[in-house]
TINUMI-437858 format. One record per residue (C-alpha): x, y, z; residue number from 1; residue in one letter. Coordinates in pm, 1 decimal, always signed. Layout:
BEGIN
(site (X,Y,Z),NUM,"a"),
...
***
This chain:
BEGIN
(site (+12409.0,-2798.9,-7795.6),1,"x"),
(site (+12379.3,-2711.7,-7426.0),2,"x"),
(site (+12132.1,-2878.4,-7192.9),3,"x"),
(site (+11927.5,-2557.7,-7171.7),4,"x"),
(site (+11885.1,-2532.5,-7548.2),5,"x"),
(site (+11805.2,-2904.9,-7571.0),6,"x"),
(site (+11531.9,-2866.8,-7307.5),7,"x"),
(site (+11395.3,-2569.4,-7503.5),8,"x"),
(site (+11388.6,-2781.5,-7819.8),9,"x"),
(site (+11199.5,-3058.6,-7640.1),10,"x"),
(site (+10951.5,-2803.7,-7502.0),11,"x"),
(site (+10869.3,-2703.2,-7860.2),12,"x"),
(site (+10849.6,-3061.7,-7982.6),13,"x"),
(site (+10595.3,-3167.6,-7718.2),14,"x"),
(site (+10306.0,-2945.7,-7841.3),15,"x"),
(site (+10384.2,-3038.9,-8201.5),16,"x"),
(site (+10367.9,-3410.3,-8116.8),17,"x"),
(site (+10041.2,-3355.9,-7926.4),18,"x"),
(site (+9892.4,-3180.8,-8227.1),19,"x"),
(site (+10002.5,-3464.5,-8455.8),20,"x"),
(site (+9844.7,-3728.6,-8229.2),21,"x"),
(site (+9519.9,-3528.6,-8219.9),22,"x"),
(site (+9517.6,-3511.5,-8600.0),23,"x"),
(site (+9576.0,-3889.1,-8611.4),24,"x"),
(site (+9287.7,-3943.3,-8368.6),25,"x"),
(site (+9049.3,-3739.8,-8582.5),26,"x"),
(site (+9173.2,-3895.1,-8907.2),27,"x"),
(site (+9128.2,-4251.7,-8776.5),28,"x"),
(site (+8781.6,-4177.0,-8636.5),29,"x"),
(site (+8885.0,-4280.1,-8285.3),30,"x"),
(site (+8794.8,-3958.3,-8102.7),31,"x"),
(site (+8466.6,-4092.6,-7968.9),32,"x"),
(site (+8621.8,-4422.4,-7858.9),33,"x"),
(site (+8919.3,-4250.8,-7693.8),34,"x"),
(site (+8751.2,-3927.1,-7591.2),35,"x"),
(site (+8931.2,-3904.2,-7256.2),36,"x"),
(site (+9268.3,-3938.3,-7429.6),37,"x"),
(site (+9164.4,-3663.1,-7671.5),38,"x"),
(site (+9085.8,-3436.5,-7376.5),39,"x"),
(site (+9418.7,-3520.4,-7211.4),40,"x"),
(site (+9613.2,-3435.0,-7525.9),41,"x"),
(site (+9412.8,-3115.2,-7575.5),42,"x"),
(site (+9496.0,-2997.0,-7223.1),43,"x"),
(site (+9861.3,-3088.5,-7273.5),44,"x"),
(site (+9871.5,-2902.2,-7605.5),45,"x"),
(site (+9703.2,-2592.8,-7462.5),46,"x"),
(site (+9928.1,-2586.6,-7155.2),47,"x"),
(site (+10244.9,-2635.1,-7359.5),48,"x"),
(site (+10154.9,-2364.1,-7609.0),49,"x"),
(site (+10055.3,-2122.4,-7330.2),50,"x"),
(site (+10374.1,-2182.1,-7130.3),51,"x"),
(site (+10589.1,-2130.4,-7440.5),52,"x"),
(site (+10405.7,-1805.7,-7515.5),53,"x"),
(site (+10458.9,-1679.2,-7160.9),54,"x"),
(site (+10827.9,-1766.9,-7177.6),55,"x"),
(site (+10870.7,-1578.1,-7505.3),56,"x"),
(site (+10685.7,-1272.5,-7368.8),57,"x"),
(site (+10874.8,-1266.3,-7038.5),58,"x"),
(site (+11085.4,-954.0,-7010.0),59,"x"),
(site (+10946.6,-807.8,-7332.4),60,"x"),
(site (+10570.8,-763.5,-7321.1),61,"x"),
(site (+10517.6,-900.1,-6969.4),62,"x"),
(site (+10716.1,-816.2,-6660.7),63,"x"),
(site (+10924.9,-1115.6,-6547.2),64,"x"),
(site (+10747.5,-1163.4,-6214.0),65,"x"),
(site (+10403.9,-1143.3,-6379.5),66,"x"),
(site (+10511.3,-1391.2,-6646.5),67,"x"),
(site (+10652.3,-1625.5,-6382.4),68,"x"),
(site (+10332.3,-1623.9,-6174.9),69,"x"),
(site (+10119.7,-1682.1,-6485.6),70,"x"),
(site (+10351.7,-1963.8,-6594.2),71,"x"),
(site (+10334.6,-2118.9,-6244.3),72,"x"),
(site (+9954.2,-2126.0,-6232.9),73,"x"),
(site (+9915.3,-2250.9,-6590.5),74,"x"),
(site (+10170.9,-2527.2,-6535.1),75,"x"),
(site (+10034.3,-2662.0,-6207.1),76,"x"),
(site (+9667.2,-2629.7,-6301.5),77,"x"),
(site (+9732.6,-2820.2,-6623.3),78,"x"),
(site (+9945.3,-3071.6,-6429.5),79,"x"),
(site (+9657.5,-3138.5,-6190.2),80,"x"),
(site (+9408.2,-3158.2,-6477.9),81,"x"),
(site (+9630.8,-3407.7,-6658.8),82,"x"),
(site (+9649.0,-3622.2,-6344.4),83,"x"),
(site (+9269.4,-3635.3,-6319.8),84,"x"),
(site (+9228.6,-3699.0,-6692.9),85,"x"),
(site (+9489.6,-3975.5,-6671.3),86,"x"),
(site (+9267.6,-4154.1,-6418.8),87,"x"),
(site (+8974.6,-4118.9,-6658.2),88,"x"),
(site (+9187.2,-4252.9,-6946.5),89,"x"),
(site (+9287.9,-4555.8,-6737.0),90,"x"),
(site (+8922.0,-4611.0,-6649.2),91,"x"),
(site (+8812.3,-4597.7,-7014.0),92,"x"),
(site (+9096.0,-4823.5,-7131.7),93,"x"),
(site (+9002.4,-5084.0,-6871.2),94,"x"),
(site (+8638.1,-5074.7,-6985.4),95,"x"),
(site (+8742.5,-5116.9,-7349.9),96,"x"),
(site (+8976.6,-5405.3,-7268.3),97,"x"),
(site (+8715.5,-5589.1,-7060.0),98,"x"),
(site (+8417.3,-5518.6,-7288.3),99,"x"),
(site (+8361.0,-5887.5,-7389.6),100,"x"),
(site (+8338.4,-6002.1,-7025.0),101,"x"),
(site (+8067.9,-5786.9,-6872.6),102,"x"),
(site (+8075.0,-5954.1,-6532.9),103,"x"),
(site (+8448.0,-5906.5,-6477.3),104,"x"),
(site (+8425.9,-5554.8,-6620.3),105,"x"),
(site (+8161.1,-5455.7,-6365.5),106,"x"),
(site (+8358.7,-5604.4,-6078.7),107,"x"),
(site (+8684.8,-5449.6,-6198.1),108,"x"),
(site (+8529.5,-5105.5,-6243.5),109,"x"),
(site (+8400.9,-5118.4,-5885.8),110,"x"),
(site (+8749.2,-5204.1,-5758.4),111,"x"),
(site (+8903.2,-4932.9,-5976.9),112,"x"),
(site (+8669.0,-4665.6,-5839.9),113,"x"),
(site (+8763.3,-4752.6,-5484.6),114,"x"),
(site (+9133.8,-4754.4,-5574.0),115,"x"),
(site (+9105.5,-4414.7,-5745.5),116,"x"),
(site (+8917.8,-4265.8,-5450.0),117,"x"),
(site (+9175.1,-4401.2,-5205.7),118,"x"),
(site (+9457.7,-4264.4,-5423.1),119,"x"),
(site (+9308.1,-3915.4,-5420.7),120,"x"),
(site (+9252.3,-3933.9,-5044.9),121,"x"),
(site (+9613.8,-4046.2,-4987.8),122,"x"),
(site (+9745.9,-3766.0,-5209.9),123,"x"),
(site (+9550.1,-3503.0,-5017.6),124,"x"),
(site (+9636.3,-3660.5,-4681.4),125,"x"),
(site (+10010.0,-3666.7,-4753.4),126,"x"),
(site (+9995.2,-3301.3,-4857.8),127,"x"),
(site (+9829.2,-3196.4,-4532.1),128,"x"),
(site (+10108.2,-3086.6,-4299.5),129,"x"),
(site (+10161.4,-2790.9,-4065.8),130,"x"),
(site (+10436.8,-2641.4,-4281.4),131,"x"),
(site (+10248.5,-2683.4,-4609.6),132,"x"),
(site (+10005.2,-2402.3,-4678.5),133,"x"),
(site (+9878.7,-2221.8,-4984.1),134,"x"),
(site (+10077.2,-2291.2,-5299.9),135,"x"),
(site (+10304.8,-2545.4,-5131.9),136,"x"),
(site (+9999.1,-2751.3,-5038.8),137,"x"),
(site (+9870.5,-2745.3,-5398.0),138,"x"),
(site (+10209.7,-2842.1,-5542.0),139,"x"),
(site (+10254.4,-3129.7,-5296.1),140,"x"),
(site (+9898.2,-3259.0,-5342.3),141,"x"),
(site (+9923.8,-3252.9,-5722.2),142,"x"),
(site (+10263.7,-3424.2,-5712.7),143,"x"),
(site (+10131.4,-3700.3,-5487.3),144,"x"),
(site (+9827.2,-3742.4,-5711.3),145,"x"),
(site (+10054.1,-3783.3,-6013.3),146,"x"),
(site (+10253.8,-4050.0,-5830.3),147,"x"),
(site (+9946.5,-4252.6,-5732.1),148,"x"),
(site (+9810.1,-4214.0,-6086.1),149,"x"),
(site (+10139.2,-4345.6,-6221.3),150,"x"),
(site (+10112.7,-4653.3,-5998.4),151,"x"),
(site (+9758.0,-4723.2,-6120.2),152,"x"),
(site (+9876.4,-4676.5,-6479.3),153,"x"),
(site (+10152.4,-4933.4,-6439.5),154,"x"),
(site (+9904.6,-5176.2,-6282.0),155,"x"),
(site (+9675.2,-5129.6,-6583.2),156,"x"),
(site (+9962.8,-5187.8,-6826.2),157,"x"),
(site (+10059.4,-5506.3,-6640.9),158,"x"),
(site (+9698.3,-5628.0,-6652.7),159,"x"),
(site (+9662.1,-5552.9,-7025.5),160,"x"),
(site (+9988.5,-5737.3,-7099.7),161,"x"),
(site (+9865.6,-6049.2,-6919.2),162,"x"),
(site (+9506.3,-6034.8,-7046.6),163,"x"),
(site (+9576.0,-5926.0,-7404.1),164,"x"),
(site (+9538.5,-6275.1,-7550.0),165,"x"),
(site (+9231.0,-6390.3,-7350.6),166,"x"),
(site (+9058.7,-6058.6,-7430.9),167,"x"),
(site (+9102.4,-6106.6,-7805.3),168,"x"),
(site (+9353.1,-5821.6,-7840.0),169,"x"),
(site (+9695.0,-5804.6,-8004.2),170,"x"),
(site (+10003.8,-5593.2,-7950.4),171,"x"),
(site (+9896.0,-5389.0,-8254.1),172,"x"),
(site (+9570.7,-5296.0,-8079.3),173,"x"),
(site (+9521.2,-4929.0,-7994.3),174,"x"),
(site (+9410.2,-5027.4,-7645.6),175,"x"),
(site (+9754.7,-5175.1,-7584.8),176,"x"),
(site (+9923.5,-4879.0,-7756.4),177,"x"),
(site (+9753.8,-4623.3,-7531.3),178,"x"),
(site (+9835.8,-4831.4,-7223.6),179,"x"),
(site (+10199.1,-4860.5,-7335.3),180,"x"),
(site (+10235.8,-4485.6,-7383.0),181,"x"),
(site (+10082.5,-4413.2,-7044.4),182,"x"),
(site (+10308.3,-4675.5,-6886.9),183,"x"),
(site (+10621.4,-4516.2,-7032.6),184,"x"),
(site (+10523.5,-4175.0,-6894.3),185,"x"),
(site (+10426.4,-4319.5,-6555.8),186,"x"),
(site (+10756.1,-4508.9,-6517.9),187,"x"),
(site (+10964.0,-4198.4,-6578.5),188,"x"),
(site (+10750.7,-3988.0,-6342.6),189,"x"),
(site (+10803.8,-4236.1,-6060.2),190,"x"),
(site (+11178.4,-4246.6,-6126.6),191,"x"),
(site (+11188.5,-3866.3,-6135.5),192,"x"),
(site (+11006.5,-3841.7,-5803.6),193,"x"),
(site (+11252.8,-4077.7,-5635.9),194,"x"),
(site (+11547.7,-3900.5,-5800.8),195,"x"),
(site (+11443.5,-3550.6,-5702.4),196,"x"),
(site (+11377.8,-3656.0,-5343.4),197,"x"),
(site (+11751.7,-3731.1,-5303.6),198,"x"),
(site (+11907.5,-3491.1,-5554.3),199,"x"),
(site (+11820.4,-3124.3,-5561.4),200,"x"),
(site (+12058.1,-3011.3,-5837.2),201,"x"),
(site (+11956.5,-3225.2,-6132.5),202,"x"),
(site (+11660.9,-3032.8,-6266.9),203,"x"),
(site (+11809.4,-2998.3,-6615.8),204,"x"),
(site (+11869.0,-3374.9,-6641.9),205,"x"),
(site (+11518.2,-3449.8,-6516.4),206,"x"),
(site (+11366.8,-3207.9,-6765.1),207,"x"),
(site (+11559.9,-3368.9,-7049.7),208,"x"),
(site (+11447.5,-3718.9,-6949.6),209,"x"),
(site (+11086.0,-3604.7,-6912.0),210,"x"),
(site (+11091.5,-3430.2,-7249.1),211,"x"),
(site (+11240.0,-3728.6,-7431.7),212,"x"),
(site (+10998.0,-3971.2,-7264.3),213,"x"),
(site (+10697.8,-3752.9,-7346.4),214,"x"),
(site (+10800.0,-3733.3,-7711.9),215,"x"),
(site (+10851.2,-4111.1,-7726.2),216,"x"),
(site (+10504.5,-4177.9,-7578.7),217,"x"),
(site (+10342.4,-3928.8,-7817.1),218,"x"),
(site (+10528.4,-4085.9,-8110.0),219,"x"),
(site (+10395.1,-4428.9,-8008.1),220,"x"),
(site (+10038.9,-4296.5,-7995.0),221,"x"),
(site (+10070.8,-4125.9,-8332.9),222,"x"),
(site (+10199.4,-4451.9,-8484.4),223,"x"),
(site (+9917.3,-4659.1,-8332.9),224,"x"),
(site (+9647.6,-4417.2,-8452.7),225,"x"),
(site (+9802.1,-4371.8,-8796.6),226,"x"),
(site (+9847.8,-4740.4,-8879.6),227,"x"),
(site (+9537.5,-4956.5,-8935.7),228,"x"),
(site (+9421.2,-5150.4,-8632.4),229,"x"),
(site (+9358.6,-5526.4,-8663.0),230,"x"),
(site (+9009.2,-5645.5,-8580.3),231,"x"),
(site (+8949.2,-5784.9,-8236.1),232,"x"),
(site (+8947.4,-6164.1,-8237.2),233,"x"),
(site (+8651.1,-6365.8,-8118.5),234,"x"),
(site (+8709.5,-6480.7,-7763.3),235,"x"),
(site (+8701.7,-6858.2,-7726.1),236,"x"),
(site (+8768.2,-6968.8,-7370.3),237,"x"),
(site (+8784.0,-7326.7,-7241.5),238,"x"),
(site (+8529.1,-7426.2,-6981.5),239,"x"),
(site (+8809.9,-7443.8,-6724.1),240,"x"),
(site (+8930.8,-7087.6,-6793.0),241,"x"),
(site (+8949.7,-6872.6,-6478.3),242,"x"),
(site (+8834.8,-6572.5,-6685.6),243,"x"),
(site (+8514.5,-6758.3,-6775.3),244,"x"),
(site (+8453.4,-6881.3,-6421.1),245,"x"),
(site (+8507.6,-6543.5,-6259.2),246,"x"),
(site (+8297.1,-6374.4,-6524.1),247,"x"),
(site (+8007.7,-6611.3,-6449.5),248,"x"),
(site (+8046.8,-6552.0,-6075.9),249,"x"),
(site (+8058.4,-6174.5,-6123.8),250,"x"),
(site (+7747.5,-6177.1,-6342.3),251,"x"),
(site (+7564.5,-6393.9,-6089.4),252,"x"),
(site (+7658.3,-6156.4,-5808.2),253,"x"),
(site (+7532.8,-5860.3,-6007.6),254,"x"),
(site (+7191.6,-6006.2,-6097.5),255,"x"),
(site (+6879.9,-5905.7,-5908.4),256,"x"),
(site (+6746.3,-6190.7,-5694.6),257,"x"),
(site (+6416.3,-6357.1,-5775.5),258,"x"),
(site (+6112.8,-6325.9,-5548.4),259,"x"),
(site (+5887.7,-6606.9,-5426.4),260,"x"),
(site (+5548.2,-6560.1,-5264.8),261,"x"),
(site (+5527.6,-6766.0,-4945.9),262,"x"),
(site (+5177.7,-6818.6,-4800.2),263,"x"),
(site (+4908.7,-6572.0,-4699.0),264,"x"),
(site (+4792.2,-6485.1,-5051.6),265,"x"),
(site (+4433.2,-6356.3,-5042.2),266,"x"),
(site (+4207.7,-6441.2,-5343.7),267,"x"),
(site (+4146.3,-6072.0,-5419.7),268,"x"),
(site (+4507.6,-6039.1,-5531.2),269,"x"),
(site (+4425.4,-6245.6,-5840.8),270,"x"),
(site (+4226.7,-6128.0,-6139.1),271,"x"),
(site (+3903.0,-6323.8,-6218.0),272,"x"),
(site (+4060.4,-6464.2,-6534.2),273,"x"),
(site (+4359.9,-6592.6,-6335.4),274,"x"),
(site (+4128.2,-6759.7,-6082.9),275,"x"),
(site (+3930.2,-6919.5,-6366.5),276,"x"),
(site (+4245.9,-7059.7,-6524.7),277,"x"),
(site (+4368.8,-7201.7,-6193.5),278,"x"),
(site (+4029.6,-7357.2,-6119.8),279,"x"),
(site (+4015.8,-7523.0,-6461.9),280,"x"),
(site (+4368.3,-7654.0,-6419.1),281,"x"),
(site (+4281.1,-7784.7,-6072.9),282,"x"),
(site (+3972.0,-7955.0,-6209.9),283,"x"),
(site (+4172.7,-8129.5,-6482.9),284,"x"),
(site (+4433.0,-8254.5,-6236.5),285,"x"),
(site (+4175.8,-8385.2,-5987.2),286,"x"),
(site (+3889.7,-8603.0,-6126.7),287,"x"),
(site (+3541.7,-8533.6,-5998.7),288,"x"),
(site (+3604.0,-8167.9,-5921.7),289,"x"),
(site (+3438.7,-8022.1,-6230.1),290,"x"),
(site (+3166.1,-7883.0,-6007.2),291,"x"),
(site (+3428.2,-7665.4,-5845.9),292,"x"),
(site (+3446.5,-7452.9,-6159.0),293,"x"),
(site (+3123.6,-7275.7,-6075.7),294,"x"),
(site (+3219.2,-7233.0,-5712.5),295,"x"),
(site (+3277.6,-6888.9,-5565.4),296,"x"),
(site (+3623.3,-6741.6,-5579.8),297,"x"),
(site (+3697.1,-6799.5,-5210.2),298,"x"),
(site (+3587.0,-7165.1,-5211.8),299,"x"),
(site (+3770.3,-7220.2,-5540.5),300,"x"),
(site (+4091.8,-7094.1,-5387.0),301,"x"),
(site (+4028.8,-7324.7,-5092.7),302,"x"),
(site (+3988.2,-7631.0,-5320.4),303,"x"),
(site (+4295.0,-7524.0,-5514.7),304,"x"),
(site (+4502.0,-7504.5,-5201.9),305,"x"),
(site (+4371.4,-7844.9,-5082.8),306,"x"),
(site (+4445.9,-8006.1,-5418.9),307,"x"),
(site (+4796.5,-7864.5,-5411.3),308,"x"),
***
């Protein structure tokens, strides 16, 4: 089997694996929980099926140049969409992993949003160059966005590996399975980017590696969503745990501050019933002030302030 035919075989296997993972997602009832992953797989399935259709129609129904341009736009638009959806998948996986610790989750989500925004800005900034215009600009920007997304994905996988036990998860958890699949794809994309920047004649090898890696990641996801998932353990942290301390600090930083009235409170701000209650309480605390109960509101507030 030649490399060209093997790449063609992998290009047919990828949509089939995507369809199988989607069926597993629906069968396990995890579509709502992993909605962003469902959208990512749907885009990947649609793009793969469309590109295969255009390749089969090239030179027969469609003229080769028309088929090539259609293939180019479908591929790069789907590639950019997958990069954006990958960021959303990472965001949702982080929220699911940190769900028991609301304080750390809020703080981490804030940091993640800034990191994602900076990544997009860097991708666009690196694509802006005098010699990059039109389609070249789009291709470069999307490629840089995929690279920054891959880095964020690997950071998420590293975090999930370290926090899997404190967060009550196991290696059989679907949260870890999705992170593992994304990490496998991200690792190969970064290696491919470095490889292609120094070697311009290895496109067949790169395509083979990408195809095999994509099928492996999709196989992992199908296995995780087909097999039953163990229940999440109750989190029991010692009082000295840094997760507990930072969660308490994060929750304290996120709370609204209390408000204290300091001086200058006119009597008309209080309702008559409130004034009556305060006067009775003042009379009970200070003997011989029972006559103050029938006093006017202004004088009552004066006695109350003097007794305080």
